KEVEX-130670 format. One line per field, with one value per atom (N, C-alpha, C): residue number from 1; residue in three letters; atom name; x negated, y negated, z negated. Coordinates in steps of 0.2 Angstrom, whole numbers, always signed. Each point is the difference from the previous one (the first is absolute). Layout:
BEGIN
num	c(NUM/...)
residuo	c(Ala/...)
atomo	c(CA/...)
X	c(X/...)
Y	c(Y/...)
Z	c(Z/...)
! end
This chain:
BEGIN
num	c(1/1/1/2/2/2/3/3/3/4/4/4/5/5/5/6/6/6/7/7/7/8/8/8/9/9/9/10/10/10/11/11/11/12/12/12/13/13/13/14/14/14/15/15/15/16/16/16/17/17/17/18/18/18/19/19/19/20/20/20/21/21/21/22/22/22/23/23/23/24/24/24/25/25/25/26/26/26/27/27/27/28/28/28/29/29/29/30/30/30/31/31/31/32/32/32/33/33/33/34/34/34/35/35/35/36/36/36/37/37/37/38/38/38/39/39/39/40/40/40/41/41/41/42/42/42/43/43/43/44/44/44/45/45/45/46/46/46/47/47/47/48/48/48/49/49/49/50/50/50/51/51/51/52/52/52/53/53/53/54/54/54/55/55/55/56/56/56/57/57/57/58/58/58/59/59/59/60/60/60/61/61/61/62/62/62/63/63/63/64/64/64/65/65/65/66/66/66/67/67/67/68/68/68/69/69/69/70/70/70/71/71/71/72/72/72/73/73/73/74/74/74/75/75/75/76/76/76/77/77/77/78/78/78/79/79/79/80/80/80/81/81/81/82/82/82/83/83/83/84/84/84/85/85/85/86/86/86/87/87/87/88/88/88/89/89/89/90/90/90/91/91/91/92/92/92/93/93/93/94/94/94/95/95/95/96/96/96/97/97/97/98/98/98/99/99/99/100/100/100/101/101/101/102/102/102/103/103/103/104/104/104/105/105/105/106/106/106/107/107/107/108/108/108/109/109/109/110/110/110/111/111/111/112/112/112/113/113/113/114/114/114/115/115/115/116/116/116/117/117/117/118/118/118/119/119/119/120/120/120/121/121/121/122/122/122/123/123/123/124/124/124/125/125/125/126/126/126/127/127/127/128/128/128/129/129/129/130/130/130/131/131/131/132/132/132/133/133/133/134/134/134/135/135/135/136/136/136/137/137/137/138/138/138/139/139/139/140/140/140/141/141/141/142/142/142/143/143/143/144/144/144/145/145/145/146/146/146/147/147/147/148/148/148/149/149/149/150/150/150/151/151/151/152/152/152/153/153/153/154/154/154/155/155/155/156/156/156/157/157/157/158/158/158/159/159/159/160/160/160/161/161/161/162/162/162/163/163/163/164/164/164/165/165/165/166/166/166/167/167/167/168/168/168/169/169/169/170/170/170/171/171/171/172/172/172/173/173/173/174/174/174/175/175/175/176/176/176/177/177/177/178/178/178/179/179/179/180/180/180/181/181/181/182/182/182/183/183/183/184/184/184/185/185/185/186/186/186/187/187/187/188/188/188/189/189/189/190/190/190/191/191/191/192/192/192/193/193/193/194/194/194/195/195/195/196/196/196/197/197/197/198/198/198/199/199/199/200/200/200/201/201/201/202/202/202/203/203/203/204/204/204/205/205/205/206/206/206/207/207/207/208/208/208/209/209/209/210/210/210/211/211/211/212/212/212/213/213/213/214/214/214/215/215/215/216/216/216/217/217/217/218/218/218/219/219/219/220/220/220/221/221/221/222/222/222/223/223/223/224/224/224/225/225/225/226/226/226/227/227/227/228/228/228/229/229/229/230/230/230/231/231/231/232/232/232/233/233/233/234/234/234/235/235/235/236/236/236/237/237/237/238/238/238/239/239/239/240/240/240/241/241/241/242/242/242/243/243/243/244/244/244/245/245/245/246/246/246/247/247/247/248/248/248/249/249/249/250/250/250/251/251/251/252/252/252/253/253/253/254/254/254/255/255/255/256/256/256/257/257/257/258/258/258/259/259/259/260/260/260/261/261/261/262/262/262/263/263/263/264/264/264/265/265/265/266/266/266/267/267/267/268/268/268/269/269/269)
residuo	c(Unk/Unk/Unk/Unk/Unk/Unk/Unk/Unk/Unk/Unk/Unk/Unk/Unk/Unk/Unk/Unk/Unk/Unk/Unk/Unk/Unk/Unk/Unk/Unk/Unk/Unk/Unk/Unk/Unk/Unk/Unk/Unk/Unk/Unk/Unk/Unk/Unk/Unk/Unk/Unk/Unk/Unk/Unk/Unk/Unk/Unk/Unk/Unk/Unk/Unk/Unk/Unk/Unk/Unk/Unk/Unk/Unk/Unk/Unk/Unk/Unk/Unk/Unk/Unk/Unk/Unk/Unk/Unk/Unk/Unk/Unk/Unk/Unk/Unk/Unk/Unk/Unk/Unk/Unk/Unk/Unk/Unk/Unk/Unk/Unk/Unk/Unk/Unk/Unk/Unk/Unk/Unk/Unk/Unk/Unk/Unk/Unk/Unk/Unk/Unk/Unk/Unk/Unk/Unk/Unk/Unk/Unk/Unk/Unk/Unk/Unk/Unk/Unk/Unk/Unk/Unk/Unk/Unk/Unk/Unk/Unk/Unk/Unk/Unk/Unk/Unk/Unk/Unk/Unk/Unk/Unk/Unk/Unk/Unk/Unk/Unk/Unk/Unk/Unk/Unk/Unk/Unk/Unk/Unk/Unk/Unk/Unk/Unk/Unk/Unk/Unk/Unk/Unk/Unk/Unk/Unk/Unk/Unk/Unk/Unk/Unk/Unk/Unk/Unk/Unk/Unk/Unk/Unk/Unk/Unk/Unk/Unk/Unk/Unk/Unk/Unk/Unk/Unk/Unk/Unk/Unk/Unk/Unk/Unk/Unk/Unk/Unk/Unk/Unk/Unk/Unk/Unk/Unk/Unk/Unk/Unk/Unk/Unk/Unk/Unk/Unk/Unk/Unk/Unk/Unk/Unk/Unk/Unk/Unk/Unk/Unk/Unk/Unk/Unk/Unk/Unk/Unk/Unk/Unk/Unk/Unk/Unk/Unk/Unk/Unk/Unk/Unk/Unk/Unk/Unk/Unk/Unk/Unk/Unk/Unk/Unk/Unk/Unk/Unk/Unk/Unk/Unk/Unk/Unk/Unk/Unk/Unk/Unk/Unk/Unk/Unk/Unk/Unk/Unk/Unk/Unk/Unk/Unk/Unk/Unk/Unk/Unk/Unk/Unk/Unk/Unk/Unk/Unk/Unk/Unk/Unk/Unk/Unk/Unk/Unk/Unk/Unk/Unk/Unk/Unk/Unk/Unk/Unk/Unk/Unk/Unk/Unk/Unk/Unk/Unk/Unk/Unk/Unk/Unk/Unk/Unk/Unk/Unk/Unk/Unk/Unk/Unk/Unk/Unk/Unk/Unk/Unk/Unk/Unk/Unk/Unk/Unk/Unk/Unk/Unk/Unk/Unk/Unk/Unk/Unk/Unk/Unk/Unk/Unk/Unk/Unk/Unk/Unk/Unk/Unk/Unk/Unk/Unk/Unk/Unk/Unk/Unk/Unk/Unk/Unk/Unk/Unk/Unk/Unk/Unk/Unk/Unk/Unk/Unk/Unk/Unk/Unk/Unk/Unk/Unk/Unk/Unk/Unk/Unk/Unk/Unk/Unk/Unk/Unk/Unk/Unk/Unk/Unk/Unk/Unk/Unk/Unk/Unk/Unk/Unk/Unk/Unk/Unk/Unk/Unk/Unk/Unk/Unk/Unk/Unk/Unk/Unk/Unk/Unk/Unk/Unk/Unk/Unk/Unk/Unk/Unk/Unk/Unk/Unk/Unk/Unk/Unk/Unk/Unk/Unk/Unk/Unk/Unk/Unk/Unk/Unk/Unk/Unk/Unk/Unk/Unk/Unk/Unk/Unk/Unk/Unk/Unk/Unk/Unk/Unk/Unk/Unk/Unk/Unk/Unk/Unk/Unk/Unk/Unk/Unk/Unk/Unk/Unk/Unk/Unk/Unk/Unk/Unk/Unk/Unk/Unk/Unk/Unk/Unk/Unk/Unk/Unk/Unk/Unk/Unk/Unk/Unk/Unk/Unk/Unk/Unk/Unk/Unk/Unk/Unk/Unk/Unk/Unk/Unk/Unk/Unk/Unk/Unk/Unk/Unk/Unk/Unk/Unk/Unk/Unk/Unk/Unk/Unk/Unk/Unk/Unk/Unk/Unk/Unk/Unk/Unk/Unk/Unk/Unk/Unk/Unk/Unk/Unk/Unk/Unk/Unk/Unk/Unk/Unk/Unk/Unk/Unk/Unk/Unk/Unk/Unk/Unk/Unk/Unk/Unk/Unk/Unk/Unk/Unk/Unk/Unk/Unk/Unk/Unk/Unk/Unk/Unk/Unk/Unk/Unk/Unk/Unk/Unk/Unk/Unk/Unk/Unk/Unk/Unk/Unk/Unk/Unk/Unk/Unk/Unk/Unk/Unk/Unk/Unk/Unk/Unk/Unk/Unk/Unk/Unk/Unk/Unk/Unk/Unk/Unk/Unk/Unk/Unk/Unk/Unk/Unk/Unk/Unk/Unk/Unk/Unk/Unk/Unk/Unk/Unk/Unk/Unk/Unk/Unk/Unk/Unk/Unk/Unk/Unk/Unk/Unk/Unk/Unk/Unk/Unk/Unk/Unk/Unk/Unk/Unk/Unk/Unk/Unk/Unk/Unk/Unk/Unk/Unk/Unk/Unk/Unk/Unk/Unk/Unk/Unk/Unk/Unk/Unk/Unk/Unk/Unk/Unk/Unk/Unk/Unk/Unk/Unk/Unk/Unk/Unk/Unk/Unk/Unk/Unk/Unk/Unk/Unk/Unk/Unk/Unk/Unk/Unk/Unk/Unk/Unk/Unk/Unk/Unk/Unk/Unk/Unk/Unk/Unk/Unk/Unk/Unk/Unk/Unk/Unk/Unk/Unk/Unk/Unk/Unk/Unk/Unk/Unk/Unk/Unk/Unk/Unk/Unk/Unk/Unk/Unk/Unk/Unk/Unk/Unk/Unk/Unk/Unk/Unk/Unk/Unk/Unk/Unk/Unk/Unk/Unk/Unk/Unk/Unk/Unk/Unk/Unk/Unk/Unk/Unk/Unk/Unk/Unk/Unk/Unk/Unk/Unk/Unk/Unk/Unk/Unk/Unk/Unk/Unk/Unk/Unk/Unk/Unk/Unk/Unk/Unk/Unk/Unk/Unk/Unk/Unk/Unk/Unk/Unk/Unk/Unk/Unk/Unk/Unk/Unk/Unk/Unk/Unk/Unk/Unk/Unk/Unk/Unk/Unk/Unk/Unk/Unk/Unk/Unk/Unk/Unk/Unk/Unk/Unk/Unk/Unk/Unk/Unk/Unk/Unk/Unk/Unk/Unk/Unk/Unk/Unk/Unk/Unk/Unk/Unk/Unk/Unk/Unk/Unk/Unk/Unk/Unk/Unk/Unk/Unk/Unk/Unk/Unk/Unk/Unk/Unk/Unk/Unk/Unk/Unk/Unk/Unk/Unk/Unk/Unk/Unk/Unk/Unk/Unk/Unk/Unk/Unk/Unk/Unk/Unk/Unk/Unk/Unk/Unk/Unk/Unk/Unk/Unk)
atomo	c(N/CA/C/N/CA/C/N/CA/C/N/CA/C/N/CA/C/N/CA/C/N/CA/C/N/CA/C/N/CA/C/N/CA/C/N/CA/C/N/CA/C/N/CA/C/N/CA/C/N/CA/C/N/CA/C/N/CA/C/N/CA/C/N/CA/C/N/CA/C/N/CA/C/N/CA/C/N/CA/C/N/CA/C/N/CA/C/N/CA/C/N/CA/C/N/CA/C/N/CA/C/N/CA/C/N/CA/C/N/CA/C/N/CA/C/N/CA/C/N/CA/C/N/CA/C/N/CA/C/N/CA/C/N/CA/C/N/CA/C/N/CA/C/N/CA/C/N/CA/C/N/CA/C/N/CA/C/N/CA/C/N/CA/C/N/CA/C/N/CA/C/N/CA/C/N/CA/C/N/CA/C/N/CA/C/N/CA/C/N/CA/C/N/CA/C/N/CA/C/N/CA/C/N/CA/C/N/CA/C/N/CA/C/N/CA/C/N/CA/C/N/CA/C/N/CA/C/N/CA/C/N/CA/C/N/CA/C/N/CA/C/N/CA/C/N/CA/C/N/CA/C/N/CA/C/N/CA/C/N/CA/C/N/CA/C/N/CA/C/N/CA/C/N/CA/C/N/CA/C/N/CA/C/N/CA/C/N/CA/C/N/CA/C/N/CA/C/N/CA/C/N/CA/C/N/CA/C/N/CA/C/N/CA/C/N/CA/C/N/CA/C/N/CA/C/N/CA/C/N/CA/C/N/CA/C/N/CA/C/N/CA/C/N/CA/C/N/CA/C/N/CA/C/N/CA/C/N/CA/C/N/CA/C/N/CA/C/N/CA/C/N/CA/C/N/CA/C/N/CA/C/N/CA/C/N/CA/C/N/CA/C/N/CA/C/N/CA/C/N/CA/C/N/CA/C/N/CA/C/N/CA/C/N/CA/C/N/CA/C/N/CA/C/N/CA/C/N/CA/C/N/CA/C/N/CA/C/N/CA/C/N/CA/C/N/CA/C/N/CA/C/N/CA/C/N/CA/C/N/CA/C/N/CA/C/N/CA/C/N/CA/C/N/CA/C/N/CA/C/N/CA/C/N/CA/C/N/CA/C/N/CA/C/N/CA/C/N/CA/C/N/CA/C/N/CA/C/N/CA/C/N/CA/C/N/CA/C/N/CA/C/N/CA/C/N/CA/C/N/CA/C/N/CA/C/N/CA/C/N/CA/C/N/CA/C/N/CA/C/N/CA/C/N/CA/C/N/CA/C/N/CA/C/N/CA/C/N/CA/C/N/CA/C/N/CA/C/N/CA/C/N/CA/C/N/CA/C/N/CA/C/N/CA/C/N/CA/C/N/CA/C/N/CA/C/N/CA/C/N/CA/C/N/CA/C/N/CA/C/N/CA/C/N/CA/C/N/CA/C/N/CA/C/N/CA/C/N/CA/C/N/CA/C/N/CA/C/N/CA/C/N/CA/C/N/CA/C/N/CA/C/N/CA/C/N/CA/C/N/CA/C/N/CA/C/N/CA/C/N/CA/C/N/CA/C/N/CA/C/N/CA/C/N/CA/C/N/CA/C/N/CA/C/N/CA/C/N/CA/C/N/CA/C/N/CA/C/N/CA/C/N/CA/C/N/CA/C/N/CA/C/N/CA/C/N/CA/C/N/CA/C/N/CA/C/N/CA/C/N/CA/C/N/CA/C/N/CA/C/N/CA/C/N/CA/C/N/CA/C/N/CA/C/N/CA/C/N/CA/C/N/CA/C/N/CA/C/N/CA/C/N/CA/C/N/CA/C/N/CA/C/N/CA/C/N/CA/C/N/CA/C/N/CA/C/N/CA/C/N/CA/C/N/CA/C/N/CA/C/N/CA/C/N/CA/C/N/CA/C/N/CA/C/N/CA/C/N/CA/C/N/CA/C/N/CA/C/N/CA/C/N/CA/C/N/CA/C/N/CA/C/N/CA/C/N/CA/C/N/CA/C/N/CA/C/N/CA/C/N/CA/C/N/CA/C/N/CA/C/N/CA/C/N/CA/C/N/CA/C/N/CA/C/N/CA/C/N/CA/C/N/CA/C/N/CA/C/N/CA/C/N/CA/C/N/CA/C/N/CA/C)
X	c(-4/+4/-4/+2/-4/+5/-3/+4/+3/+6/+4/-2/-1/-2/+6/+0/+4/-3/-7/-3/-7/-1/-6/-4/-6/-5/-3/+2/-1/-5/-6/-5/+3/-2/+2/-6/+0/-6/-3/-7/-4/-1/+2/-1/+4/-3/+4/+6/+6/+6/+1/-4/+1/-3/-4/-3/+4/+6/+4/+2/+1/+1/+8/+1/+7/+4/-4/+4/+2/-5/+2/+6/+0/+6/+6/+0/+6/+2/-5/+2/+3/-3/+3/+7/+2/+7/+4/-2/+4/+2/-4/+1/+6/+2/+6/-3/-6/-3/-7/-3/-7/-2/-5/-2/-6/-1/-5/-3/-6/-3/+4/+0/+3/+5/+6/+5/-1/-2/-1/-6/-5/-5/+2/+3/+3/+5/+4/+5/-3/-5/-4/-1/-3/-2/+6/+6/+6/+3/+0/+3/-3/-7/-4/+2/+1/+2/+7/+5/+7/+2/-3/+2/+5/+5/+5/+2/-5/+1/+0/+4/+0/-7/-2/-6/+1/-4/+1/-7/-1/-7/-2/-7/-3/-7/-2/-7/-2/-6/-3/+4/+4/+3/+7/+3/+6/+0/-6/-2/+4/+0/+3/+8/+2/+7/+4/-4/+3/+0/-4/+0/+6/+4/+6/+5/+0/+5/-2/-6/-2/+1/-1/+1/+8/+4/+7/+2/-3/+2/-3/-5/-3/+4/+2/+5/+6/+3/+6/-1/-6/-1/-3/-2/-2/-8/-2/-7/-3/-7/-3/-7/-2/-7/-3/-6/-4/-6/+0/-5/-3/-6/-3/+0/-2/-1/-4/-5/-5/-4/-1/-4/+4/-4/+3/+2/+6/+2/-4/-1/-4/-7/-3/-7/+0/-1/+1/+6/+6/+6/+5/+6/+4/+3/+2/+2/-1/-5/-2/+5/+3/+6/+5/+2/+6/-2/-6/-3/+0/-2/+0/+7/+5/+7/+3/-2/+2/-3/-6/-3/+4/+1/+4/+7/+3/+7/+0/-5/+0/+3/-1/+2/-5/+2/-5/-2/-7/-2/-7/-1/-6/-3/-6/-3/-2/+1/-1/-7/-4/-7/+1/-5/+1/-5/+1/-4/-3/-6/-4/-6/-1/-5/-7/+0/-7/-2/+4/-2/-1/+4/-1/-7/-2/-6/-6/+0/-5/-2/+5/-1/-4/-1/-4/-7/-1/-7/-4/-6/-5/-3/-1/-2/-3/-4/-3/+5/+2/+4/+8/+4/+7/+3/-5/+3/+0/+6/+0/+5/+0/+4/+4/+7/+5/+2/+0/+2/+6/+3/+6/-2/+3/-2/-5/-6/-5/+2/-3/+2/-2/+2/-1/-6/-2/-5/-7/-5/-7/-3/+2/-3/+2/+7/+3/-3/+0/-3/-7/-4/-7/-1/+4/+0/+2/+5/+2/-6/-3/-5/-6/-1/-6/+2/+6/+3/+0/+2/+1/-6/-5/-6/-2/+2/-2/+5/+5/+5/+3/+3/+3/+7/+0/+5/+5/+6/+5/+6/+2/+5/+3/+6/+4/-2/+1/-1/+4/+1/+4/-5/+2/-4/-3/+4/-1/-6/-1/-5/-6/+1/-5/-8/+0/-7/-3/+4/-2/-2/+4/-1/-7/-1/-6/-6/+1/-6/-1/+5/-1/-4/+2/-3/-7/-2/-7/-4/+3/-4/-2/+5/-1/-5/+1/-4/-2/-6/-3/-1/-1/-1/+6/+6/+6/+1/+3/+2/+8/+4/+7/+3/+6/+4/+7/+2/+6/+4/+7/+5/+5/+3/+5/+5/+6/+5/+1/-1/+0/+6/-1/+5/+4/-3/+3/-4/+2/-4/-7/-1/-6/-4/+2/-4/-8/-3/-7/-3/-6/-3/-8/-2/-7/-4/-6/-4/-7/-3/-6/-2/-6/-1/+6/+1/+5/-1/-6/-2/+2/-1/+2/+7/+4/+7/+3/-3/+2/-1/-6/-2/+5/+2/+4/+7/+2/+7/+1/-6/+0/+5/+2/+4/+8/+1/+7/+1/+5/+2/+7/+4/+7/+2/+5/+3/-2/+4/-1/-7/-4/-7/+0/-4/-3/-7/-4/-7/-3/-6/-4/-7/-2/-7/-4/-5/-3/-4/+0/-4/-8/-3/-7/-4/-6/-5/-2/-2/-2/+4/+5/+5/-4/-5/-3/-3/-4/-3/+6/+5/+6/+2/+1/+2/-5/-7/-5/+0/+1/+0/+6/+5/+6/-1/-3/-1/-5/-5/-5/+3/+5/+3/+5/+3/+4/-4/-6/-4/-3/-2/-2/+5/+6/+5/+1/-2/+0/-6/-5/-6/-6/+0/-6/-5/-6/-6/-2/-4/-2/-3/-4/-4/+5/+5/+5/+4/+2/+5/-3/-7/-3/+0/-1/-1/+7/+5/+7/+3/-1/+2/-4/-6/-4/+1/+2/+2/+6/+5/+7/+1/-3/+2/-6/-6/-5/-4/+1/-3/-7/-4/-7/+0/-3/-1/-3/-5/-4/+5/+3/+5/+6/+2/+6/-3/-6/-3/-1/-2/-1/+6/+6/+6/+3/-1/+2/-3/-7/-3/+2/+2/+3/+6/+4/+7/+0)
Y	c(+6/-6/-6/-5/-7/-5/-5/-5/-4/-3/-4/-7/-3/-7/-4/-7/-3/-2/-1/-2/+4/+2/+4/-3/+1/-3/+7/+1/+6/+0/+3/+0/+4/-2/+4/+1/+5/+2/-6/+1/-6/+2/+6/+2/+7/+5/+7/+0/+1/-1/+6/+5/+5/-2/-5/-2/-4/+3/-3/+6/-2/+5/+2/+6/+2/-5/-2/-5/-6/-3/-6/+1/+6/+1/+0/+4/+0/-7/-4/-7/-4/+1/-4/+2/+6/+3/-2/-1/-1/-7/-5/-7/-2/-6/-3/-5/-3/-4/+1/-1/+0/-7/-3/-6/+1/-2/+2/-6/+0/-6/+0/+5/+0/+6/-1/+5/+5/-2/+4/+6/-3/+5/+5/-2/+4/+5/-2/+4/+6/+0/+6/+5/-2/+4/+3/-4/+3/+5/-2/+5/+7/+0/+6/+4/-3/+4/+0/-2/+0/-4/-6/-4/-6/+0/-5/-6/-1/-6/-7/-5/-6/-4/-3/-4/-7/-4/-8/-2/-5/-3/-4/+1/-4/-1/-6/-1/-7/-2/-6/-6/+0/-6/-1/+6/-1/+3/+0/+3/-3/-7/-3/+0/-1/-1/+7/+6/+6/+2/-3/+2/+0/-6/+0/+5/+2/+5/+7/+1/+7/+0/-6/+0/+1/-3/+1/+7/+3/+7/+5/-2/+4/-1/-6/-1/+3/+1/+4/+7/+3/+7/+3/-3/+3/+2/+4/+2/-1/-3/-2/+2/+2/+2/-5/-2/-4/+4/-1/+3/-6/+2/-4/+4/-3/+3/+6/+0/+5/+0/+5/+0/-2/-3/-1/-8/-2/-7/-3/-7/-4/+1/+4/+0/-3/-7/-4/+0/+1/+0/-3/-3/-3/+4/-4/+3/-4/-4/-3/-4/-4/-5/+4/+6/+4/+3/+3/+4/-5/-6/-5/-1/-1/-1/+6/+6/+6/+0/-2/+0/-6/-5/-6/+2/+5/+2/+6/+3/+6/+6/+0/+6/+5/+6/+6/+1/+1/+2/+5/+3/+4/+1/+2/+1/+7/+3/+7/+0/+5/+1/+2/-2/+2/-3/-1/-2/-7/-1/-6/+0/-5/+1/-1/-4/-1/+6/+4/+6/+6/+0/+5/-1/-6/-2/+2/-3/+1/+7/+4/+7/+4/-3/+2/-3/-5/-4/+1/+4/+1/-6/-1/-7/+2/-5/+1/-4/+3/-3/+0/-2/-1/-7/-5/-6/-3/-4/-3/-6/-5/-6/+0/+0/+0/-7/-3/-7/-1/+6/+0/-2/-4/-2/-5/+1/-5/-6/-6/-7/+0/-5/+0/-4/-5/-5/+3/-2/+2/-2/-6/-2/+4/+1/+4/+7/+3/+7/+1/-5/+0/-1/-4/-2/+7/+3/+6/+6/+0/+5/+0/-7/-1/+0/-2/+0/+7/+5/+6/+5/-3/+4/+6/-1/+4/+6/+0/+6/+2/+5/+2/-4/-3/-5/+4/+1/+3/-5/+0/-4/+3/-3/+1/-5/+2/-5/+3/-4/+2/+2/+4/+3/-6/-5/-6/-4/+0/-4/+3/+7/+3/-1/+0/+0/-7/-5/-7/+0/+3/+0/+3/+6/+3/-4/-4/-4/-5/-3/-5/+3/+6/+3/+2/+2/+2/-7/-5/-7/-2/+2/-2/+5/+6/+6/+5/-2/+4/+7/+2/+7/+4/-3/+3/+7/+4/+7/+0/+2/+0/+7/+1/+6/-3/+2/-2/+6/-1/+5/-3/+4/-2/+6/-1/+5/+6/-2/+4/+5/+6/+5/+2/-4/+1/+5/+1/+5/-3/-6/-3/-3/+2/-2/+0/-5/-1/-4/+2/-4/+0/-6/-1/-3/+2/-3/-1/-6/-1/-8/-2/-7/-4/-6/-4/-1/-1/+0/+6/+6/+6/+1/-2/+0/-5/-6/-5/+3/+3/+3/+6/+4/+6/-2/-5/-2/-6/-2/-6/+0/+6/+1/-1/+0/-1/+5/-2/+4/+0/+5/+0/+3/-2/+2/-4/+1/-4/+2/-5/+0/-1/+5/-1/+0/-4/-1/-1/+3/-1/-2/-6/-2/+2/+5/+3/-6/+1/-4/+1/-6/+0/+1/+3/+2/-7/-5/-6/-6/-1/-5/-7/-1/-6/-2/+4/-1/-2/+3/-2/-7/-2/-7/-5/+2/-5/-1/+6/-1/-4/+1/-4/-8/-1/-7/-3/+4/-3/-1/+4/-1/-6/-1/-6/-6/+0/-6/-1/+5/-1/-3/+2/-3/-7/-2/-8/-3/+3/-3/+0/+3/+0/+5/-2/+4/+5/+5/+6/-2/-5/-2/-4/-4/-4/+5/+5/+6/+3/+2/+3/-4/-7/-5/+0/-1/-1/+6/+6/+6/+2/-1/+1/-4/-7/-5/+2/+1/+1/+6/+6/+7/+3/-3/+3/+5/+0/+6/-2/+6/-1/-4/-6/-4/+4/+3/+4/+5/+4/+5/-2/-6/-3/-3/-2/-3/+6/+5/+6/+3/+0/+2/-5/-6/-5/+0/+2/+0/+6/+6/+6/-1/-5/-1/-4)
Z	c(+0/+0/+0/+4/+0/-3/-3/-3/+5/-1/+5/-1/+5/+0/+5/-1/+5/+6/+0/+6/+1/+6/+2/+5/-1/+5/+3/+7/+3/+6/+0/+5/+6/+6/+6/+4/+5/+3/+4/+0/+4/+7/+2/+7/+1/-3/+1/-4/+3/-3/-5/-1/-5/-6/+0/-7/-4/-3/-4/-5/-7/-5/+0/-3/-1/-4/-5/-5/+4/+4/+4/+5/+3/+4/-4/-6/-4/-3/-2/-2/+6/+6/+5/+2/-1/+1/-6/-6/-6/-1/+2/-2/+5/-2/+3/+6/-1/+5/+1/+6/+1/+3/-4/+3/+4/+6/+4/+4/+2/+4/+7/+4/+6/+1/+0/+0/+6/+5/+6/-1/-4/-2/-5/-5/-5/+2/+5/+2/+4/+3/+3/-5/-6/-5/-3/-1/-3/+4/+7/+4/+0/+0/+0/-6/-6/-6/-2/+5/-1/-6/-1/-5/+3/-3/+3/-5/-4/-5/+4/-2/+3/-1/+6/-1/+1/-3/+0/+1/+4/+1/-6/-1/-6/+2/+3/+2/-2/+1/-2/+1/+6/+2/-4/-3/-3/-7/-3/-6/-6/+0/-6/+1/+6/+1/-2/+1/-1/-8/-4/-7/-3/+0/-3/+2/+6/+3/-4/+0/-3/-7/-4/-7/-1/+4/-1/+1/+5/+1/-6/-2/-6/-6/-1/-6/+1/+6/+1/+0/-2/-1/+6/+5/+6/-1/+4/-1/+7/+0/+6/+0/+7/+1/+4/-1/+4/+4/+7/+4/+4/+3/+5/+6/+6/+6/+0/-4/-1/-6/-4/-6/-6/-5/-7/+0/-1/-1/-5/+0/-4/+1/+5/+2/+6/+0/+6/+4/-4/+3/-5/+2/-4/-6/-5/-6/-7/+0/-6/-3/+4/-3/-3/+3/-2/-7/+0/-6/-6/+1/-5/-3/+4/-2/-3/+2/-4/-7/-1/-7/-4/+3/-4/-2/+4/-1/-3/-3/-3/+4/+6/+4/+1/-1/+0/+7/+1/+6/-1/+6/+0/+7/+0/+7/+1/+6/+1/+3/-1/+3/+7/+4/+7/+5/+6/+5/-1/+1/+0/+4/+5/+4/-3/-6/-3/-3/-4/-3/+5/+5/+5/+4/+1/+3/-5/-6/-5/-2/+1/-2/+5/+6/+5/+1/-4/+1/-6/+1/-5/-3/-6/-3/-7/-2/-7/-4/-6/-5/+3/-5/+2/+1/-2/+0/+7/+2/+6/-1/+4/+0/+7/-1/+5/+1/+5/+1/+5/+2/+4/+7/+4/+7/-1/+4/-1/+4/-3/+3/+8/+3/+7/+2/-4/+2/-1/+4/-1/-6/-3/-6/-6/+0/-5/+0/+6/+0/-2/+2/-2/-8/-3/-7/-4/+3/-4/+1/+6/+1/-5/-1/-5/-7/-1/-7/-3/+4/-2/+2/+1/+2/-5/-6/-5/-2/+5/-1/+6/+1/+6/+1/+6/+1/+6/-2/+4/+2/+6/+3/+6/+1/+6/+6/+6/+5/+6/+5/+6/+6/+4/+6/+4/+1/+4/-3/-7/-3/-3/-1/-4/+3/+7/+2/-1/+0/-1/-8/-4/-7/-2/+3/-1/+3/+5/+3/-5/-4/-5/-6/-2/-5/+1/+6/+2/+0/+2/+0/-7/-5/-7/-3/+1/-3/+6/+3/+6/-1/-7/-1/-3/+1/-3/+3/-5/+2/-1/+5/-1/+2/-2/+2/+2/+6/+3/+2/-3/+2/+4/+4/+5/+1/+1/+1/-5/-6/-6/+0/-1/+0/+7/+5/+7/+4/+6/+5/+1/+1/+2/-6/-6/-6/+1/-2/+1/-6/-3/-4/+2/+1/+2/-5/-2/-5/+3/-2/+2/+0/+2/+0/+4/-2/+3/+8/+1/+7/+4/-2/+3/+1/-5/+0/+5/+1/+5/+7/+1/+6/+2/-5/+1/+2/-2/+1/+5/+3/+4/+6/+2/+6/-2/-7/-2/-6/-4/-5/-1/-2/-1/-7/-3/-6/-6/-5/-6/-3/-3/-2/-7/-3/-7/+0/-3/+1/-7/-1/-6/+1/-2/+0/-6/+0/-5/-4/-7/-4/+2/+0/+1/-6/+1/-6/-3/+4/-3/+1/-5/+1/+0/-4/-1/+7/+3/+7/+5/+0/+4/-1/-6/-2/+2/-1/+2/+8/+4/+7/+2/-3/+2/-2/-5/-2/+5/+2/+5/+7/+2/+6/+0/-6/-1/+1/-3/+0/+7/+4/+6/+5/-1/+4/-1/-6/-1/+2/+3/+3/-5/-5/-5/+3/-1/+2/-5/+2/-4/-7/+0/-6/-4/+3/-4/-3/+3/-3/-6/+1/-6/-6/+1/-6/-3/+4/-2/-4/+3/-4/-6/+1/-6/-6/+2/-5/-3/+4/-3/-3/+2/-2/-4/+0/-4/+4/+7/+4/+2/+1/+2/+7/+0/+6/+6/-1/+6/+3/-5/+3/+4/-3/+4/+7/+0/+6/+5/-2/+4/+3/-4/+2/+5/-1/+5/+7/+0/+6/+4/-4/+4/+3/-2/+2/+7)
! end
């Protein structure tokens, strides 16, 4: 027996339609309403499992206006399930506003375990230690991407990206961290699933002719975080027109670094 709740957060398959739990199917059949991002996407899943529960759209553009409707339904004794187009809701998908309101109104809810692209990807990528930082969808601008690549040089950095932008993203990362190692996963759980690991330059070359499918990527932590930071600061000063000797004086004065070592690094860049 499982406890009865008023509201359920239900993961759905990220690709392979069979990747859904028995409990998830039972919940989707038993609730009164299913809140979903795109009713057309969710209906395909429901049809496959002969689930006839009514769906109502709930996405980032109508998130706030739907909250009052859902609260009224729940107060009237209805049960609701929240799903996203793929994977676990609230992981880069709508739901935050609604969950906050459930807490405020003392409405009982729970989340079912299930499909998630991050864990599916990481379980196939060998790495030292368990720590990683997940930032959701990586920003679009070159400046933001480079800043993140350097900021998280001391840990494994995991993010989502689109197939249209991933090569440019990797080029920005390579510019900020020339020796970076990455793992890139696409089409997880599908027929053409692929995970490629290696230097960022090699991954760019491998996919230069094009890439399809949803993307999960990890930039591995570097062994020397301090060196990466110093190189980034040198590159920033060079873009502002400072010469190698000037850069060595500035960084040694501000950060207590060895002036000769900074000078040598600057000459190499």
